[in-house]
LOLO-443717 format. One record per residue: residue in one letter; x, y, z of N, C-alpha, C in turn. Coordinates in steps of 0.001 Angstrom, whole numbers, plus 500000, padded with zeros to 6 digits. Atoms other than C-alpha are relative to their C-alpha. Example, Ala and Ser with C-alpha at 12.3 -4.5 7.8 and 13.67 -1.06 7.14 Angstrom:
BEGIN
a500890498810500000512300495500507800500900501200500000
s499180498810499940513670498940507140499230501090500730
REM end
This chain:
BEGIN
m500659499902501281776237230035172877500550501192499230
a499362498999500845777340232186169931499363501359500129
g500677498720499922774751234924170289498573499808500439
p501392500111499555771167235724171252499156499201499019
l500900500823500799768457233380170008498580500444500269
i501399499589499842764936234667169385499161498751500235
v500792501186499662762711232139171136498503500289499970
y501424499658500004759420234042170991499851501380499376
k500293498701500597758030236842168853498541499991499567
a501439500009500255754264237105169129499318500728501143
g500770499378498930751534238745171159500555501337500445
g499457498696499653753350242082171073501256499933500845
v498805500176499164756466240677172830501058499230499233
r498860500754500542759911239573171719500856499525501172
i499170500578498939761960237223173925501216499351499372
d498745500572500490765623236380173276500670499210501118
l499157500742499074767649233681174988501433500482499798
e498672499407500118770949235433175674501111499097500535
r498959500820499364772737232880177825499346498807500671
e500543501205499393771998229291178753500702499734501330
g499443500275498689772478228356182387499629498623500485
t500233501325499426772224225393184702498951499995501107
a500965499950498894769894226628187465499370501378500070
g500698498728499862767234229324187614499957500803498721
t500198499154501182766203232028185188499973501458500397
l500003498554499824766834235761184981499493500634498717
v500568499302501154764737237921182662500334501480500124
l499624498598500022766102241360181753499155500753498979
v500800499148500889764077244189180198500844501219499640
p499185498838500387766054246787178181499232501304500142
g500537498672499754765414250530178251499049500514498943
l500981499318500851763552253034176082499762499323498662
e500119500518501362764275251475172708499625498527499949
g500316501421499995763655247891173794501006499152499260
d498966500698500756766952246821172221500833499128500940
p499219500870499118768541243745173889501497500293499967
a498567499712500105771968244851172627500451501013501043
e499680498998498987771786247650175194500580499361501263
l499565500699498798772414245074177931501060498944499707
a499022501016500391775076243090176082501168499928500980
g498878499992499064777827244181178487499663499325501310
v500434500630498751775852243121181554499880498492499822
i500181501431500254774976239761180009501348499311499833
a498678500596500211778570239130178939500762499840501310
g499290500061498725779816239815182457499315499173501059
y500747500741498991777226237681184225500623498631500227
t499336501262499659778709234679186044499114499048500795
g500888500872499242775694233237187863499565498794499193
p500426501217500704774231229805187009498683500153499254
e501325499828500609770942231287185740500082500148498477
s500198499667501410769791231283182136499520501439499926
v500342498592500109769438234875180952499198500235498720
y500853499629501125766606236072178713499853501512499961
c500390498602500170765868239526177316498588500024499434
a501386499888500462762202240436176920499659501470499825
a500346498604500276760851243640175348498665500066499269
p501282499851500709757442244886174172500220500533498596
m499983499425501351756868245527170486499016501160499945
l500845498807500097754947248538169197498519499666499937
v501410500380500127751706246672168400499845498542500384
d500260501398499681750065243433169478499546499251498756
d500394500821501156748778240616167251498788500556499279
n501193499410500621745580242585166588500299501337499352
g499630498733500599747500245600165358499746501203500876
e500253498895499086746602247687168397501300500459500666
a498783499449499402749277249998169774500086499643501482
i499742500324498591750831248978173095500573501257500641
e499649498638499595750942252310174908500263500193501490
t499862499780498555750935251813178689500921498950500622
v499130500934499285753328250195181146499202498783500447
e500829501111499547750474248080182489499743498989498875
r500263500889501132749675246695179034501264499246499597
m498727500657500323753351245964178321500271498867500979
a499741501019498991753706244084181598499055498815499846
e500991501070500170750500242114180993500399499061498866
l499639500818501155751637240927177563501299499232500243
m498711500652499780755172240124178707499877498858500998
v500228501107499059754007238020181681499350498829499283
a500674501069500743751700236069179361500975499282499073
a499030500608500913754525235510176858501012499142500762
l499032500766499214756975234384179522499380498741500586
d500678501207499536754387231950180864500070498910498939
e499932500977501088754409230281177459501416499479499806
v498621500387500281758188230250177111500633499271501177
l499304500528498829759328229512180673499123499107500867
g500902500779499163756361228297182645500279500147501482
g499661499961498583758234228351185955500377501384500475
p499640498703499406759412231144188291501290500566499385
y498813499335500523762053233664187268500217501306500748
h499637498709499442763879236730188543499894501054498903
l500218498916500954763357240114186911501007501120500198
g499150498821499949765647242989186049499642500923498864
g500324499047501048765030246166184106500903501204500060
y499143498820500083767223249013182921499188501206499549
s500649498738500362765907252601182826498481499801499901
f501443500180500170762364252525181398499598498539500185
g500286501421499815762576248724181424499792499639501455
g500213500255498584762713248908185207498549500170500395
l501427499815499709759142250228185295499188498792499537
i500711501177500502757987247316183159500264498809500915
a499664501111499111759846244831185384499252500126501327
w500721499770498742758275246407188482498531499579499864
e501408500329500204754761246077187054499815498506499740
m500071501450500202755469242503185921500041499269501341
a499910500621498679756480241596189475498700500175500778
q501281499768499322753276243169190794498933499033499497
r501021500889500570751174241072188434500244498548500404
l499702501354499543752989237879189365499550499807501450
k500428500067498603752377238613193053498486499932500109
a501463499939499934748724239441192449499353498682499579
s500561501263500478748185236131190649500368498824500899
g499648501057499066749662234183193573501157499137499568
r498851500778500447752671232940191638501268500486500689
p498759499579499333756154232967193199500747501023499160
a499244498952500685757949236152192282501415500011500546
g498611499992499573761725236211192381500460501396500379
h499411498704499665764078239066193145499841500944498813
v500143498978501044763594242322191215501202500938500060
f498849499103500105766560244418190026499624501196499131
l500284498771500726766074248042188976501334500688499706
i498711499438500402769128249262187032499773501427499503
e500184498579500353769060253075187017498582500256499499
a501397499799500374765272252900186771499451501213500739
i500570498805499385763296256040187459498603500233499440
f501353499710500460759624256981187296499793501511499922
d500239498593500295758001260311186503500196500882501234
e499633499104498899759185263239188636498791500586500721
r501199499490499314755596264281189431499694499216501260
f500313500867498873755479261386191880501145499928501011
w498935499934498997758736262163193708499521500853501170
n500338499117498884758527263689197163500592501390499752
r499644498613500280758929267463197297501495500268500203
r498588499744499722762402267455198863500883499465498884
l499203500607501058763816265077196264499858500775498700
w500234499264501241762228267034193419500740501336500014
l499304498714499917763625270383194629501512499823499872
v498564500277500112767106268906195032500366499694498556
a499726500357501394766911267451191531499947501219499093
m500093498800500823765779270751190010501233500894500186
r498821499170499738768649272594191678501240499416499321
r498826500626500596771298270100190604499956500046498480
r500130500008501456769936269836187085500232501393499430
g499797498634500465769849273604186731501454500413500029
l498580499652499907773423274028187920500817499271498941
n499287500757501032774621271284185577499785500612498620
q500292499393501302772875272910182619500698501346499835
l499320498707500078774261276354183449501492499829499769
a498568500258500208777779274934183664500279499607498553
r499804500406501392777355273378180235499769501162499048
i500315498866500870775787276509178694501139501012499980
r498898499038499921778717278646179885501130499671499034
q498922500415500886781027276663177621499628500130498523
l500452499883501386778953277296174458500280501394499442
p499899498669500624779411280161171948498774500839500370
p501092499140499509777227283199172834498643499733499357
r501294500188500661774516282696170190499398498638500342
q500481501332499668774256278968170847499599499920501472
a500310500006498572774290279593174607498633500626500265
v501295499348499816771310281977174348498861499065499580
a501036500920500471769328279452172308499798498844500979
e500097501113499060770137276634174726499373500443501314
f500575499475498767769282278821177709498482500142499874
g501438499868500219765870279569176198499296498659499996
l500595501329500049765197275895175500499893499401501402
r500021500560498650766143274845179022499019500755500894
g500968499225499230764067277685180471498579499552499729
q501336500484500346761000276485178572499710498654500665
r500203501311499377761510272955179846499807500125501513
l500157499784498564761886274239183406498587500461500317
l501366499521499784758572276093183130498991498864499837
r500900501137500209756909272969181779500055499041501191
r499873500873498834758284270952184697499235500578501188
l500708499354498898756955273490187187498490499882499815
a501435500090500275753553273458185489499487498582500244
r500418501387499812753404269650185494499926499648501475
r499945500326498574754349269493189163498803500577500753
s501057499311499264751667271964190267498609499716499470
a501321500157500603748832271110187870499263498778500520
g500663501237499575748178267539189049499325499336498807
g500664500711501068746357264963186992500998499487498980
e499147500569501032747715263378183807500711501111499248
a499210498999500714750470265262182010500863499310498969
t499113500529501028752644264798178976501441500121500454
s498590499994499633756364264197179106500676501284499544
v499218498832500387758859267028178986500872499684498801
s499099500408501071761165265081176650499277499087499030
s500557500911500991760544262967173570501135499196499388
g498985500867500574762384260074171973500186500237498516
e499684499830501414763986259918168561499396498900499147
t500593501113500733762424256578167565498571499781500478
d501383500298499604758900255204167719499949499390501397
a499983500637498680759805253032170716500323501024501084
g499646498980499020761421255977172502498864500969500251
q501134499089499842758458258268171856498884499350500807
r501029500702499229756084255616173187500368499948501482
a499558500073498607758170255227176352499788501336500697
y500180498685499388758121258984177023498526500346500185
r501441499745499827754351259066176506499420499191501153
s500580500880498990753714256179178882500528500280501404
m499403499788498680756027257216181727499177500919500900
p500759499118499091753953260168183046498704499392500519
r501267500607499596750925257888183315500179498817500943
y499763501161499145752590255247185467500598500424501331
r499505499742498654752993255539189220500168498666500724
p499782501306499347754603252516190946499279499920501337
s500632500247498704752650251052193853500908499111500839
f499156500758499068754077249281196898500102498546499559
y499744501388500390755671245920196110500376499188501230
d499776500832498820755539243225198784501010498899499673
g498958500951500345758842241592197891501372500616500126
a498603499564499903762613241931197577500429500705498719
v499567499189501144764074244618195316501412500512500269
t498679499374499950767640245706194609500051501110498970
v499835498866500905768178249155193125501491500141499697
v498622499803500437771399249383191123500108501435499503
a499967498565500286772215253094191110501410500452499638
a498717499427500406774999255038189391500437501059501012
t499475498995499069777263257270191461499843501418499456
d500140498686500633776894260147188963498528500217499644
n501438499783500215773345261597188987499701501213499134
r500179498776500781773793264369186442498808499941499047
h501090500079500968771091263047184096498653500382500607
f501289499729499370768218263293186593500105501005501132
g499826499042498918769707265551189241499732499421501376
c500284500624498714768824263063191972500506498570499994
d499610501389499832769846259697193301498805499118499651
t501134500830500418767664257134191516499557499046501109
a500388500893498904767754254910194613499027500681500952
e500892499283499088766032257625196658498558499975499520
c501366499986500538763022257588194324499197498791500468
w500705501240499710762208254000195261499906499687501486
q500022500281498568762700254235199021498570499917500525
g501318500173499407759676252921200909498984499326499106
l500953500595500932758104251280197859500070498478499964
a499890501457499983759163247695198642500184499521501436
r499847500573498660759088245415201672501471499823500352
e498560500130499810762803244659201253500685500779498886
m499342499162501001764916247288199506501500500020500265
y498544499966499918768646246951198860500530500936498919
v499405499053500950770931249394197072501419499562499687
r498626500239500444774055248692195038500456501201499185
r499440498865500729776282251480193769500996499514498959
v499053500308501069778180251329190510500557501325499484
v499361498777500476780678253932189339499606500246498546
g500421499645501349779287255689186277498791500901500049
d501227499223500067776213257565185099498896499147499379
h501162500748500474772822256602183672500308499206498729
l499681500672501260774332255639180306501165499030500142
t498809500844499928777758254255181181499839498814500935
i500167501104499061776399251966183893499775498676499279
v500158501230500780775524249455181151500886499976498757
s499192499955501226777764250630178296501489499857500268
a498583500131499654781167250887180015500267498596500534
a499718501398499668782826247492180459500088499773501506
d499829500192498554783841247907184119498673500158500741
a501283499769499337780449249303185125499030498850499729
a500891501109500346778528246584183257500385498735500763
d499545501159499230780671243919184941499580500126501462
a500401499780498608779927245496188338498505499752500180
v501441500261499949776183245415187604499733498497499975
a500184501446500116776400241771186540500439499279501268
d499498500621498772778464240864189602499021500202501150
g500958499731498931775949242539191923498763499128499899
i501186500840500185772999240661190427500318498550500353
a499618501388499725774855237340190587500173499760501494
r499804500154498558775807237917194238498674499963500747
d501293499977499317772251238745195270499194498724499762
l500767501206500315770831235674193542500663498730500521
n499264501199499594773535233272194684500875500327501202
k499264499718498777774547233855198287501010498880500246
g498950500982499805777869232114198794500280499742501459
p499626500273498607779691230997201947500166501296500784
g499858498831499138780019233338204885498809500132500921
v501087499781499045777769234689207620498754500453499253
r501266499665500634774137234847206528498917500134501069
p501067499839499006770913235871208310499377498655500362
e500712501183499540769227233219210392499126500419501181
p500902499603498903766459233252213020500764500399501252
g499314499478498829767578235357215959501244500802499679
f498819499241500417770377236947213955499746500539498593
e500394499440501289768663238847211138499932501527500032
r500219498565499851767928242348212436500992500526501044
v498885499578499152770929244175213897500041501516500110
l499771498577499743771413247591215485501470500177500365
i498589499714499734775018248855215327500091501338500727
v499810498781499214775941251408217996501475500394499918
s498627499528500157779038253518217367500129501402500578
t499743498667499448780505256495219205501267500629499444
m498651499557500320783966256793217637500250500368498542
r499842499690501424783365257348213885501081499148499349
w499032500909500595785507254346213068499455499438498697
f500382500508501310785484253068209511499502498558500080
s500363501417499883785067249477210726498495499798500104
a501455500136499873781408250063211601499323500101498646
a500574499838501336780613251274208096500306498787499127
r499619501173500803782514248381206531499157498791500386
l500817501122499545780643245870208668498551500162499557
a501396499773500397777235247460207985499795499709498521
d500105500251501435777857247359204229500040498506499705
a499896501441500226778911243690204365498736499277500456
m501201500651499493775865242740206454498809500241499084
i501109499678500902773416244531204170500126499203498710
e499773500750501234774986242891201127499671498522500184
s500273501410499726774535239499202812498546499737500369
g501425500190499760770832240104203457499514500360501383
f500433499577498672770781241405207038499222501322499912
t500666498716499837768470244234208078500760500761501075
v499059499303499125770706246862209677499506501409500311
w500209498640499529769975249951211749501294500471500660
v498812499469499333772630252254213189499593501132500939
c500118498862499084772856254658216117501390500607500060
r498667499460500246775746257015215421500037501497500232
p499856498540499949777122260513215947500030500570498585
s499958499362501314777042263013213097501404499899499418
g498713500064500667779817262856210520500633498629499960
h499469501365499982780220259086210813500038499425498578
p499995500652501319781273257038207723498752499179499721
l501244500740500207778038255098208259498990500773499164
e500990499200500716776169257988206643500033499763498493
v499934500260501441777327256889203156499706498538499675
v500336501404500247776318253226203583498586499914499451
d501316500153500629773444252321201268499241498831500608
g500855501114499614770513250177202297499724499863501470
l500312500073498576770321250966205999498487500051500216
a501426499971499681766890250238207463499632501253500779
g500241498782499238767247253301209684501290500494500611
s498821499387499388769795255717211117499527500964501079
y500443499201498863769337257261214564501184500767500579
p498889499185499469771433260097216068500409499558501394
l499473500243498660773658259463219058500452501342500556
h499693498690499430773680262631221136501042499846501104
k498921500081499016776841263208223164499504500305501409
s500467499584498680774911264826226004499056498987500639
r500935500997499471772380261979226381500089498704499179
p499805501192500836773811258836224772499107498830500380
l500836501134499600771819256330226852498586500136499463
r501333499771500540768546257917225818499983499764498490
s499919500201501450769673257883222195499984498517499655
i499955501439500274770481254168222305498660499348500308
a501296500580499629767238253331224095498942500305498946
r500972499635501038765208255213221482500248499212498721
a499686500764501202767026253481218648499554498546500150
m500438501379499756766350250081220210498482499878499925
a501462500049500012762668250879220679499450500136498586
a500484499781501365762284252061217091500346498834499077
a499546501042500919764290249305215386499484498617500369
q500390501332499543763233246303217513500917498920499399
p499070500954500620766384244392216502500075498685500751
d499699501260499327767395240828217282501224500140500890
l498718499891499322770786242026218494500505501431499897
v499319498710500016772638245216219423501498499729499971
v498567500235500200776259245300218228500752501290500277
c499191498826499652778873247688219670501227500078499104
d498873499799500898781546249184217450501283500355500744
d498815499531499288783927250506220122499803499798501499
e500053500219498556784755250300223815499012500941500681
r500898499030499378782802253449224648498538499591499835
s501382500443500203779582252141223096499710498751500824
l500177501179499168780133248865224946499737500399501448
v500219499497498640780374250773228247498590500571500134
l501333499404499958777184252678227425498916498925500028
l500998501066500035775295249496226618499956499257501341
r499972500646498682776439247913229886499333500885501056
r500628499088499050775368251002231791498482499983499837
l501441500060500248771958250861230125499413498699500553
h500490501270499476771631247201231089499950500023501520
s500041499877498543772449248066234703498728500697500452
r501238499308499673769443250378234657498773499189499607
r501116500823500468767278247843232829500425498536500037
p499424501346499876768463244466234191499147498892499409
h500876501042500523765450242561232858499787500113498485
d500117499826501452765873243705229251500680498814499312
e499461501206500619766312240455227291500914500323498820
l499171499632501146767723242181224213501401500413500455
l498698499575499500770495243851226210500773498827500590
a499334501150499392771248240679228141500580499086498933
r499523500873501080771555238662224936501152500644499239
s498972499299500771773656241311223194501319500082500752
l498794499804499198776128241648226079500608498704500517
g499473501231499441776483238049227245500311500167501484
e499615499910498596778141237529230638500945501189500193
w499138498830500060779397241086230593500654500344501338
t499404499678498699780045241347234343501353499315500191
r498718500702499913782929238909233853501001500540498977
m499123499471501045784371240976231000500417501446500239
v499716498580499786784675244424232572501456500237500366
s498577499832499691788283243776233603500806498974499223
r499122500915500729791197242197231784500344498776500851
s499699501133499133791995240043234792498818499035500064
g501181500856499992788410238758234829499912499143498753
v500023500755501252788617237719231168501065498912500023
a498930500999499909791929235961231805499583498832500890
e500479501052499106790317234033234653498995499103499303
v500977500786500756787435232952232413500714499083499017
a499263500806500973789898231774229756500693498823500667
t499320501082499283791883229757232279499010498936500440
d501030500950499585788709228159233646499499499159498825
a500467500714501189787772227202230068501077499095499403
g498931500858500491791092225386229617500820500608498891
v499251499290501042792670228017227374501322500485500574
d498691499495499578796362228865227592499973501521500010
a500022498544499852796482232436228935501013500411501056
p499059499527498986799212234369230764499258500494501235
a500612499519498767798467235166234405499850501513499948
t500304498565500042796838238602234682499343500393501317
t500555499552498722796163240474237930499959501522500049
v500087498558499780795085243966238966501069500397501016
i498986499523499059797873245934240668499765501485500294
t500074498591499602797842249197242593501360500526500433
d498653499622499581801488249175243593501004499232499140
p499080500704500901804181248374240988501134499285500715
s498890500625499284806654247360243684499763498520500276
v500292501411499734804884244005244080500449499098498850
l499610500790501166806026242908240617501385499414500206
r498722500675499824808844240377240640500545499422498696
s499579500631501247808934238913237135499976501022498862
f499911499058501114810093240927234117500546499271498771
p500877498863500296809448241806231366498542499685500340
v501400500132499663805776242422232150499198500964499135
v500882499156500813802861243862230222499021500711500925
l500960499201499240800912246690231860498850500396499085
k501177499701500812797360247147230577498931500642500870
t501094499367499274794538249434231641498666499454499510
d501346500441500388790895248338231666499329501064499141
g500775499087500824788698249840228970500770500660498886
s499210499386501073791547250846226669499903499151498745
s500057500704501278791751249887223012500946500676499033
g499167499423501041793764250468219870501441500213500421
g498625499840499555797076250077221696500185501009501106
r499904499068498876796326252825224207500010499218501308
g500015500622498689797042251916227812500675498654500051
v499263501254500010799415249061226946501487500309499915
a498554499799500028803143248928227668500699498738500464
v499148501113499603805736246167227802501265500599500599
v498921499303499294808377247134230369500945499024500687
e498997500671499175811558245953232055500008500658501380
q499976499478498639812294246529235714500574501409500061
a499350498698499968814507249540234954499052501130499606
s500918498959500479811676251406233221498632499921500662
l501305500224499388808878250280235544499416501269500607
t500526498810499319808580253483237576499469501013498999
r500433499028501017808396255712234520498749499503499273
a501163500558500685805943253359232810498757500090500872
w501152499947499091803724253208235880499427501408500074
r500477498622499938803522256999236126499235500375498727
s500631499646501274802615257246232469498656499319499814
i501184500782500350800020254510232295498898500080501045
s500999500024498922798265254929235666499353501349500251
r500577498680499776797428258617235407498945500304498939
p500991499604501017794506260281233558500707500563498773
p499385499424501199795144261508230004500490501421500256
a499465498646499866797302264625229801499010501001499411
p500982499017500498795274267837229236500074500232498498
h499913499712501433796675268500225752499536498803499166
v500490501190500697795927264886224732498476499945500045
a501453500033499851792373265089226089499327501048499122
v500565498940500833791742268396224305500070499607498534
k499871500437501402793070267014221033498941498964499642
r500998501037500282790802263950221273498592500575499963
a501328499382499997787822266155222038499766500807498727
l500172499119501150788449268583219156500170499273498670
v499707500677501263789930266318216478499195498718499855
n500720501266500054788455262902217297498554500115500482
r501334499779499439785329264388218923499641498910501014
e500149501000498950785807261983221843500103500705501354
l500049499251498744784775263479225183500402499166501207
h499722500859498857785556260472227367501346500345500643
s498675499683499458789254261353227737499993501336500728
l500070498696499363788455264967228558499306499900501363
t500698500193498728786008263875231261500922499359501035
a499080500667499082788614261546232775501077500956500495
t498975499035499597791166264377232795499450500997501008
v500594498991499112788844266906234426499690499396501366
l500385500630498733787612264454237080501141499223500649
r498818500693499469791106262957237593499712498525500278
r500289501421499863789888259422237053501221499179499592
r498845500843500291792734256959237260499524498640499495
p500426501299500526792451253795235185500456498848500880
t499587501229499327792619250283236613501104499350499175
v498839500547500707796012248775235732500144498519500329
n499771501434499851796611245057235171501430499667499588
a498680500515500370799916243238235028499822498603499422
q500135501283500683800123240367232549501391499441499700
e498725500635500329802958237863232139500316500187498523
f499592499764501389804921238602229003500218498674499278
r499775501155500856804821236043226179500545500500498662
a499382499601501266807161236457223213499420499177498859
g500507500708501165805946235525219746499351500946499009
k500668499223501044803930236672216760498571500325500434
d501374499609499699800702238607217234499046499363498995
a501011500625500852797585236916215865498617500362500506
i501376499616499701793832237488215803499055498884499570
a501126500846500409790754235289215773498765500890499953
t501202499175500176787777237184214367498791499084499914
v501094500955499795784444235623215281498645500664499812
a501429499679499984780746235891214468499321498911500814
c500566500989499089778644234201217134498559500354500356
r501387499814499563775127233753218453499749499118501207
d500330500723498766774184232780222007501094499010500398
g498882500836499589777654231386222719500457498984498977
e499624500937501060777893229439219457500715500757498888
v499235499365501075780523230335216840499362499660498658
l500589500187501324778915230840213417501052500034498904
a498918499891500984782051231818211497501230500516500714
l498751499631499338785699232302212371501115500050498974
v498814499922500853788877233412210626501198500317500881
c498766499791499247792398233198212060500973500816499143
l499136499071500722794836235955211084501285500242500782
e498722499623499404798493236630211742500269501457499672
v499737498579500219799434240284212179501343500157499297
v498782499737500763801965241283209515500550501378500333
l499601498626499724802004244996210270498900500677500802
a500953499248499191800327247164212917500185501486499747
e499909498550500182799557250871212765501126500591500842
e498958499580499083801867251355215718500283498834500926
v499646501089499110803525249221218377498799499617500871
r501140500516499254800793247048219919498696500748499697
g501203499295500413798229249117218024499134499136499106
p500891500758500880795433248073215642500755499420498809
s499366500654501138796351245693212837499753500801498727
a500131499335501293796992247250209436500095499002498852
v499832501035501016798114244192207440499976498649500706
v500131501324499385797168240589208233500180498916498944
r499855501164500879797764237129206779499065498908500495
v500936501071499641795160234340206726500787498741500351
i499333501218499562796318231286208679498964498993500468
d500844501058499436794884227993209911500656499553501297
h499430500364498709795453227438213620498892499411500860
s501068500690499255793309224863215376499971500420501464
g499970499578498601794484226024218810499280501311500221
m500702498724499900793292229588218234498501499804499829
a501423500211500268789980228377216807499307499344501192
e500602500687498865789322226027219721499916500919501219
a500026499055498880790262228684222292498878501014499823
a501060499033500268787901231156220613498628499379500277
r501293500666499771785032228637220696499720499835501493
r500202500210498561785563227891224375499668501309500718
i500238498718499324785712231544225445498639500569499618
v501304499506500455782706232536223315498876499231500682
h501044500818499353780708229627224756499897500323501485
r500006499763498557781754230329228356499352501346500342
l500538498665499732780739234016228089498645500245499341
g501314499854500632777577233430226026499909501174499053
l499928498811500849778599235997223422499112499872498761
s500765499903501243776457237111220482500480501214499221
g499562498875500840777371239317217538501380499754499451
f498654500087500540781027239895216736501016500286501098
c498935499738499043784267239822218681501335499636499384
g498655500322500429788010239634218250500817499548501188
l499159500529498930790421237592220323501455500121499574
d498587499806500296794101238525220441500823498870500594
f499121501086499574796760235826220680501453500373499723
v498575499992500331800533235484220734500386498570499677
l499600501336500427801899232512218793501465499785500349
g498636500295499603804990231081220444500741499209498939
e499192500740500963807858229433218593499600498536499936
d500430501399499980806470226042219633498600499802499430
g501325500095500613803138226842217949498850500178500957
v501071499817499018801193227337221187499412501402499867
a500694498711500085798571230114220978499630500449501397
w500300499437498688798489232209224149498935501077499843
f501076499011500053795222234066224620500390501226500821
i499540498768499370796013237698225440498859500931500382
e500995498948499786792875239791225153498731499702499220
l501288500135500675789183239833224222499430501375499699
n500742498802500403787483242617222273498578499561499691
a501380500476500148783778241879222774499164500996499211
r500630498980500849782794244229219964500480499798498565
v499571500027501392783259244882216265501488500342499922
t498592499711500247786891244785215108500181500252498500
p499834499623501415788367246019211773499980498846499011
t499982501133500926788478242495210325498675499242499946
c501277500733499949784844241485210986499358499837498626
h500644500100501321783770242182207403500526498814499194
l499457501152500714786009239308206244499149498757500194
l500825501168499710783514236862207761498844499837499027
f501170500037500879780902237669205102500341499576498579
d499582500449501320782947236654202053500287498503500027
a499545501383500066783954233244200827501313499884500761
p498758500154499245786795231813202934501219500438499196
r498795499532500678790025233566202043501037498872499949
p498978501057500089792851231293200823501073500175501059
l498950499951498989795467230406203412501234500700499422
g498813499278500434798490232668203216499711501326499331
q500320498728500645796609235556201608500292501164500947
v499681498800499230797889238931202790498954501058499691
i501071499012500146795208241588203376500412501276500712
a499734498684499411795969245263203917498663500683500223
l501321499468499656793007246775205736499844501429499522
f500321498676500538791395249809204122499193500772501046
p499098499103500730791743252781204665501240500364500804
l498895499664499124794585252580207178501262500302499204
e498753499605500638797913254138206292501068498983500373
h499121501118499695800295251223205979501470500398500037
g498622499548499976803511253096205310500963499066499305
a499117500914500720804873250322203089499394499704498635
s500505500183501365804500250141199303499822498531499654
a500095501427500300804825246341199437498571499485500082
y501365500490499788801143246065200420498960500734499160
v500933499218500818799626248368197802499052499100499218
d500805500873500857798373245459195701499029499105500769
c500884500895499248796556243707198545499074500766500939
v500918499210499187794473246555200023498563499564499697
d501373500504500195790888245345200564499012501155499857
v500896498875500277789124248364199059498584499466499767
p501381500458500228785305247992199187499503500417498619
v500285499606501384784959248096195392498516499951499690
r501438500091500279781270247150195522499213501076500736
a500627498876499296780568250202197697500815501254499689
p499141498884500417782097253134195764499903501235500889
l500121498834499121780706255829198077500784499782501289
l499246500322498794782200254080201094501501500023499713
a498582499976500372785500253628199270500508501432499884
e499598498597500125785597257345198467500129500652501371
r499888499452498651784933258229202114501294499503500664
g498761500521499445787813255955203112501224500714499453
r498869499267500593790156257706200696500099501401500582
q499987498676499376789129261050202150500590499941501406
l499436500161498660789932259792205644501508499789499940
l498567500248500136793318258579204446500749501279499669
v499376498713500340794123261946202887500095500881501236
r499987499202498770793176263599206156501082499510500958
q498972500549499121795421261238208111501402500405499550
q498680499700500538798336262071205810500315501488499964
h499759498557500022797913265840206089501066500360501037
p498900499659499075801031267397207684499521500539501348
v500498499435498741798992269301210284499503498897500924
f500529501079499175797168266198211484501114499050500438
r498854500815499598800410264223211467500707500623501203
r499301499314498927802010266844213658499208499957501302
v500845500055498804799053266923216060500064498618500629
r499927501356499453799151263128216416501332499758500708
q498691500176499363802866263200217157500078500761501317
w499916499152498812802469265981219694499193499441501156
t500904500488498949799625264314221564500201498529500323
s499764501413499719800954260750221463500882499866501225
r499238500226498777802128259640224862501038498914499733
a498936500974500224805467257868224693499756498761500843
r500196501244499282805203254206225651501343499331500271
p498772500747499716808062252443227429499925498629499327
e499994501259500724808994249452225294501298499243500255
l498782500792499934811483246630225281500966500440498912
p499031499684501042814710247248223337499753499121498789
REM end
């Protein structure tokens, strides 16, 4: 349609039809001034099938009485929308309009009518009702921002501005401590703006028994606090979306407005991919290694509607993921107790491990609590997965093509070369070597001994991983397996599963790895029925739940040889939550350092999670620092390889 169409203007409410759709209805409430044009960028960028209306209160009702409170505005707007729409609708509000949308949703719930999803776009209520910690943080940030701005003014103007800001600070302190009804610190320039500032201090949001998404800007200079924090605990289901910008540019800047529109459309129209279902809705992610993959997976799950808790060490990228239901500390000195406490508090449907160490801890906890149904379901037939040779045996029994794999204690028994030596419990390319007979002795000495002291110290200090240091001190030798060598291209099957049933699967060919036989850095989407069928058989045979990755080698004849199972989260698991990627698409995993400019345009940056994307860039900068590069080179154990 060419432009907005006024479809209702009575009873103190104006309603405009901004965009005609084919299914469902979305009603947006503009901010202080009640001007629909304020949301023009969001409406223009909206791609969902819903019809979009803008509704705003006028200054007076049909009787000429002033409309002064949020409650009265919401009452009149619900009545008007009943006349225009009749059926259910979703609600969204920007800034002050968010308070009206919140109260409208409360009234719909109270009347027993179906209430849709509620979106609060940079909405904020009066600071008197914030918790003390949030208010103090906001006052500090706001004061520092004002001082920085005042320093740039001419002396006379700076003194005047300093006095004005000081008066407002005193008024804020008085309002916070006095209690009861108070007037606003600020005032609007128009009648509508002045009314909004008068009504805000008198409105305190109550708990909403429904689903709410808070769309918050990354820049909080206007209020001094994260607007999403204000609403925490006020809704039964609370989700957070971040958009790059501030309180004003989030709807005025084209890119930010498009991001807001995209977020609303995604929440209202869940597309293909893994979605919550009974028995797979509430997930606890356990991580010990501070890997970015856990944060990426948690963000994707939350965006898809899962309820996610995490148990993590300090400094983990998970700390910047929005919308977590809870975050529990993982103490290095007592990790089993930490995991048990997190499980008791979260009561999840499933516990998901992010790394090999967390998988070992969960298995150890299950050994102590063998009748724990949650642990049993989360781990599957884990006793058959503790060794690489055991997994190979399971695959063979399931009719999957897999190279023969056996545990060896003496390398002299080997007769066929080349051969792949692998240690149990290793990951990321550690403990793997492809060797010829001439280099067997040297390879065996390298791979069968505990980590070197300088390597263990580096991992403890830089990676904050104590497992290697413990193995070095106690002289624990790893279990070594010998696997028949299969030449071909490396490939991955990434799987989401529940109780041995595959829910989603993507097959990927490895284009580039971080290092020889290390984690994948660049992958290509492929269709391989052999890999998919092998993954289904192994997942079913082991009764797996959660996420896993299966490594394959694709021979020249197209046969997929199953090489290895990672019964945990892998760096490509987040791909399962999007619409199926087109075949042949090349994906450079973020934030790994690829070392090739050819893949710059296909990096899968989490654009809908700007805080997570920024943390990834920081990790990449750290990886590229000359000191850290040198430390990695110094502590990397040389691996014997084929020519």
